[in-house]
C-alpha positions in Angstrom: 32.0 130.3 157.5 31.7 127.1 155.4 31.3 126.7 151.7 31.1 123.6 149.5 30.7 123.0 145.8 29.4 119.8 144.2 29.5 118.8 140.6 26.9 116.3 139.6 27.9 114.1 136.6 25.7 111.8 134.6 26.5 108.1 134.2 27.7 108.7 130.7 30.0 111.6 131.8 31.4 109.4 134.6 32.3 106.7 132.0 33.9 109.3 129.7 35.9 110.7 132.7 37.0 107.2 133.6 38.2 106.5 130.1 40.1 109.8 129.9 41.7 108.9 133.2 42.8 105.5 131.9 44.2 107.1 128.7 46.2 109.6 130.8 47.5 106.8 133.0 48.4 104.7 129.8 50.2 107.7 128.3 52.3 108.2 131.5 53.1 104.4 131.6 54.0 104.4 127.9 56.1 107.5 128.3 58.0 105.9 131.2 58.5 102.7 129.2 59.8 104.7 126.3 62.2 106.6 128.5 63.4 103.3 130.0 63.8 101.9 126.5 65.9 105.0 125.5 68.0 104.6 128.6 68.6 101.0 127.8 69.6 101.9 124.3 72.1 104.5 125.5 73.6 102.1 128.0 73.9 99.4 125.3 75.6 101.9 123.0 78.0 102.9 125.8 78.9 99.3 126.4 79.5 98.7 122.7 81.7 101.8 122.5 83.6 100.6 125.6 84.2 97.2 124.0 85.4 98.8 120.8 87.8 101.1 122.7 89.1 98.1 124.7 89.6 96.1 121.4 91.5 99.1 119.9 93.6 99.4 123.0 94.4 95.7 122.8 95.4 96.0 119.1 97.5 99.0 119.9 99.4 97.1 122.6 99.9 94.2 120.3 101.4 96.5 117.6 103.6 98.1 120.2 104.8 94.7 121.4 105.5 93.5 117.8 107.3 96.6 116.7 109.2 97.2 120.0 112.3 94.9 119.3 113.1 96.4 115.9 112.6 99.9 117.2 115.0 99.3 120.1 117.6 97.8 117.8 117.4 100.7 115.4 117.9 103.2 118.2 120.7 101.2 119.8 122.6 101.0 116.6 122.1 104.8 116.1 123.7 105.4 119.5 126.6 103.1 118.7 127.3 104.9 115.5 129.7 103.9 112.8 132.8 103.9 115.1 131.5 101.0 117.3 129.7 99.3 114.5 126.1 98.1 114.3 125.0 94.9 116.1 123.3 92.3 114.0 120.1 90.7 115.2 120.6 87.1 116.3 117.6 84.7 116.3 119.3 82.8 119.1 119.7 85.9 121.3 116.0 86.8 120.5 115.0 83.4 121.8 117.1 83.9 124.9 115.6 87.3 125.5 112.1 85.9 125.0 112.7 83.1 127.6 113.9 85.7 130.1 111.0 88.1 129.4 108.4 85.3 129.7 109.9 84.2 133.0 109.8 87.8 134.4 106.2 88.2 133.2 105.0 84.9 134.6 106.7 85.4 138.0 106.3 89.2 138.3 109.9 90.1 139.1 112.2 92.8 137.7 115.8 91.9 138.3 118.7 90.3 136.5 118.4 87.2 138.8 115.1 85.3 139.1 113.5 84.4 142.4 115.0 80.9 142.0 118.4 82.4 141.5 118.7 82.0 137.7 121.2 84.5 136.4 121.2 85.9 132.8 123.8 83.3 131.9 121.3 80.5 132.7 119.2 81.5 129.7 122.3 81.5 127.4 123.1 78.0 128.5 119.5 76.9 127.9 119.8 78.0 124.3 123.2 76.5 123.9 124.7 79.9 123.1 128.5 79.8 123.8 129.8 83.3 124.1 133.1 85.1 124.5 131.2 87.9 126.2 127.5 88.5 126.9 125.3 91.1 128.6 121.7 91.9 129.5 119.5 95.0 129.7 115.9 94.9 131.1 113.1 97.5 131.4 109.6 97.7 132.7 106.8 100.3 132.8 107.9 101.7 129.5 106.2 101.1 126.1 108.0 103.6 123.9 111.3 102.4 122.3 112.7 105.9 122.5 112.0 106.2 126.2 113.5 102.8 126.9 116.6 103.6 125.0 116.9 106.9 126.7 116.5 105.3 130.1 119.2 102.8 129.3 121.5 105.4 128.0 121.0 107.4 131.2 122.1 104.4 133.3 125.9 103.8 133.4 125.7 100.0 133.4 123.0 99.8 130.7 124.9 102.3 128.6 128.1 100.3 128.9 126.3 97.3 127.4 124.9 99.3 124.5 128.3 100.9 123.7 130.4 97.8 124.4 132.8 97.5 121.4 133.2 93.7 121.9 129.5 92.8 121.3 128.6 91.7 117.8 125.0 90.5 118.2 121.8 91.5 119.9 118.3 90.1 120.5 115.3 91.9 122.0 112.0 90.5 123.2 109.0 91.5 125.2 106.3 89.9 127.3 103.2 91.3 129.0 102.5 90.6 132.6 102.1 92.2 136.0 104.7 93.9 138.2 103.9 95.4 141.6 100.2 94.7 140.8 100.2 96.7 137.6 99.9 95.5 134.0 103.1 96.2 132.1 105.5 95.2 129.3 108.7 93.5 130.3 111.5 94.3 127.8 114.7 92.2 127.6 117.8 93.0 125.5 120.5 90.4 125.2 124.0 91.0 123.9 126.7 88.6 122.9 129.8 87.7 120.9 129.8 84.0 120.0 132.9 82.1 121.1 133.4 80.7 117.6 133.9 84.2 116.3 136.8 84.7 118.7 138.2 81.3 117.8 138.1 82.2 114.1 139.8 85.5 114.7 142.6 83.7 116.6 143.0 81.2 113.9 143.4 83.9 111.3 145.9 85.7 113.5 147.9 82.5 113.8 148.1 82.2 110.1 
């Protein structure tokens, strides 16, 4: 059995239907465009937030790097206590520590001797620091002074430097670079007792 149904429209009705169809199509296009605009706005806001977060993270890292040396010196002197005496900060030792930290960061190594064979004493010589006794502590992958100090105190050789009764001065510096393919902060702590101090002590003893 077959059945059909036909609607006959006047010319005016067909025009009206066509206009309604165009309006519906325009509404759909406008709605899609508005949706795309909203998506673009959301993406733009997300990118702005990401940029702000990155900038805050950069500022945080800069603050950590700036405050790191003084924090380490404070904790080191606390561990030395009054019996051993506090070490004074030496601008020369700070410069030596900075040279070593920069070298480690630029070349991506973490040892007391550089890939070219430069020992810690090389940096003392570069700065013209004549010492009776000197030492070096280094750290990497740590950005908290307390964690760095604790790690050094847990290591017999690093602890020996921190608690060495002959040291009188210290200098700490940091540099940001890559080690084993990862961004990190290189921390260097240089200890010393200038040779002239020993000479003065001997001179006084001779008197």
